[in-house]
Legacy VTK file of the C-alpha trace (Angstrom):
# vtk DataFile Version 3.0
C-alpha trace
ASCII
DATASET POLYDATA
POINTS 175 float
1.039 13.974 14.030
4.710 14.920 14.270
5.715 17.865 16.426
5.147 21.088 14.552
2.048 19.807 12.777
-0.414 21.160 15.310
-1.429 24.173 13.192
-1.999 21.946 10.168
-4.109 19.547 12.232
-6.183 22.429 13.609
-6.717 23.687 10.060
-7.879 20.227 8.927
-10.209 19.838 11.902
-11.727 23.255 11.179
-12.199 22.370 7.503
-13.869 19.065 8.414
-16.250 20.911 10.754
-17.058 23.514 8.081
-17.806 20.750 5.584
-20.034 18.991 8.109
-17.972 15.797 8.144
-16.163 16.267 11.450
-18.100 13.447 13.138
-16.918 10.934 10.540
-13.211 11.786 10.622
-10.525 11.058 13.168
-7.001 12.385 13.053
-5.012 9.554 14.570
-1.550 11.058 14.601
1.369 8.697 15.017
0.394 5.039 15.320
2.374 2.036 16.475
0.378 -0.826 14.926
0.371 -0.072 11.208
-1.270 -3.350 10.143
-4.216 -2.807 12.478
-4.584 0.773 11.233
-4.830 -0.420 7.632
-7.179 -3.192 8.761
-9.555 -0.702 10.385
-10.848 0.493 7.014
-11.789 -0.867 3.638
-9.980 1.416 1.165
-6.650 3.217 1.460
-6.219 6.473 -0.450
-3.047 8.253 -1.497
-3.698 11.693 -2.982
-0.101 12.775 -3.522
0.827 15.279 -6.196
4.409 13.985 -6.064
5.658 10.592 -4.971
8.750 8.462 -5.330
7.867 4.857 -4.701
4.712 4.567 -2.550
5.728 2.302 0.320
2.573 3.240 2.237
0.536 1.806 -0.639
2.578 -1.417 -0.529
1.904 -1.628 3.215
-1.829 -1.264 2.600
-1.724 -3.815 -0.194
0.158 -6.291 2.010
-2.755 -6.002 4.459
-5.211 -6.929 1.718
-6.548 -3.423 1.237
-7.714 -1.999 -2.054
-6.124 1.337 -2.900
-7.130 4.467 -4.744
-4.071 6.532 -5.627
-2.989 9.385 -7.818
-0.918 8.605 -10.906
2.407 10.033 -9.734
5.888 8.586 -9.330
5.948 4.811 -8.977
2.299 4.431 -7.963
1.132 2.738 -11.158
4.114 0.357 -11.023
3.329 -0.575 -7.423
-0.446 -0.946 -7.799
-0.641 -2.572 -11.217
-4.219 -3.668 -11.824
-4.996 -4.337 -8.141
-6.264 -0.857 -7.304
-7.528 2.288 -8.937
-5.146 4.988 -10.147
-6.589 8.433 -10.899
-5.068 11.643 -12.253
-3.469 13.897 -9.632
-5.281 17.076 -8.558
-8.664 15.634 -9.526
-10.498 15.062 -6.234
-13.736 14.278 -8.072
-12.114 11.329 -9.837
-10.736 10.069 -6.534
-14.111 10.445 -4.827
-15.909 8.571 -7.620
-13.356 5.743 -7.439
-13.697 5.394 -3.659
-17.499 5.567 -3.734
-17.558 2.925 -6.469
-15.402 0.595 -4.379
-17.436 1.199 -1.235
-20.595 0.256 -3.129
-19.115 -2.985 -4.498
-17.982 -5.298 -1.696
-17.102 -8.165 -4.030
-14.872 -6.049 -6.279
-13.218 -4.331 -3.327
-12.505 -7.646 -1.608
-11.137 -9.234 -4.778
-8.877 -6.256 -5.513
-7.600 -6.430 -1.932
-6.821 -10.124 -2.352
-5.018 -9.445 -5.635
-3.132 -6.523 -4.074
-1.816 -8.696 -1.279
-0.741 -11.371 -3.748
1.018 -8.721 -5.862
3.090 -7.629 -2.859
4.013 -11.236 -2.088
4.909 -11.927 -5.725
6.843 -8.735 -6.447
7.761 -6.682 -3.412
8.966 -8.827 -0.521
12.510 -8.357 0.681
13.434 -11.771 -0.700
12.093 -10.830 -4.163
14.039 -7.574 -4.122
17.280 -9.293 -3.183
16.704 -11.988 -5.797
16.131 -9.261 -8.396
19.384 -7.516 -7.519
21.171 -10.857 -7.508
19.910 -11.508 -11.037
21.049 -8.044 -12.192
24.532 -8.696 -10.783
24.623 -12.084 -12.519
23.715 -10.414 -15.788
26.349 -7.692 -15.342
28.977 -10.310 -14.490
28.013 -12.381 -17.526
27.122 -15.380 -15.382
24.143 -17.485 -16.415
22.137 -19.730 -14.115
23.565 -22.778 -15.878
27.128 -21.684 -14.988
26.348 -21.725 -11.287
25.868 -19.230 -8.519
27.518 -15.825 -8.503
28.005 -16.092 -4.769
27.043 -18.421 -1.961
23.363 -19.208 -1.769
21.462 -17.242 0.880
20.798 -18.842 4.224
17.298 -20.310 4.419
14.991 -18.248 6.623
17.055 -15.065 6.400
13.899 -13.013 6.031
10.363 -13.269 7.275
7.817 -14.021 4.605
4.149 -13.043 4.898
3.050 -16.027 6.960
2.307 -14.436 10.298
-1.285 -14.886 11.449
-1.797 -11.166 12.229
-3.096 -10.475 8.726
-5.349 -13.513 8.286
-8.578 -11.766 9.268
-7.857 -8.305 7.844
-9.902 -8.676 4.631
-13.083 -9.260 6.641
-12.388 -7.054 9.647
-12.739 -3.305 9.637
-15.262 -0.528 9.630
-18.763 -1.577 8.704
LINES 1 176
175 0 1 2 3 4 5 6 7 8 9 10 11 12 13 14 15 16 17 18 19 20 21 22 23 24 25 26 27 28 29 30 31 32 33 34 35 36 37 38 39 40 41 42 43 44 45 46 47 48 49 50 51 52 53 54 55 56 57 58 59 60 61 62 63 64 65 66 67 68 69 70 71 72 73 74 75 76 77 78 79 80 81 82 83 84 85 86 87 88 89 90 91 92 93 94 95 96 97 98 99 100 101 102 103 104 105 106 107 108 109 110 111 112 113 114 115 116 117 118 119 120 121 122 123 124 125 126 127 128 129 130 131 132 133 134 135 136 137 138 139 140 141 142 143 144 145 146 147 148 149 150 151 152 153 154 155 156 157 158 159 160 161 162 163 164 165 166 167 168 169 170 171 172 173 174
């Protein structure tokens, strides 16, 4: 937890104890290995009441995790049909969605697989740059048939999702 968040953490720990769930919750604070953190669980939740574009959800999706998120900002655009989107400020709806996923291993695993593929198809750095390149082409009135707007990018300029660190994430995690 960032400096200054100690009172908030203490409040959350007290609430967890009062609710009788303190033994099942850990407050990790700042972590250095984000992929392993996402891989430690089965479902990633985002309960925001306000959100721009949910990069944390894209991170979870890239690790093959199914998500349950509130319908704010760009969440629905990011998740598509690879996770569950619920109304904001409705914790019951979020709880039902998570419990449903936890009870259905096959659905959860398939949604995680689809989520990862969605990130690869739509949200890699290369895809973003290609999208902007296409917008600039359009604005300049240049079609593909007329040739490139600028020099072609150097091959290998970005890392694609090929690293082996993620290969066992869909099956690893809390039991």
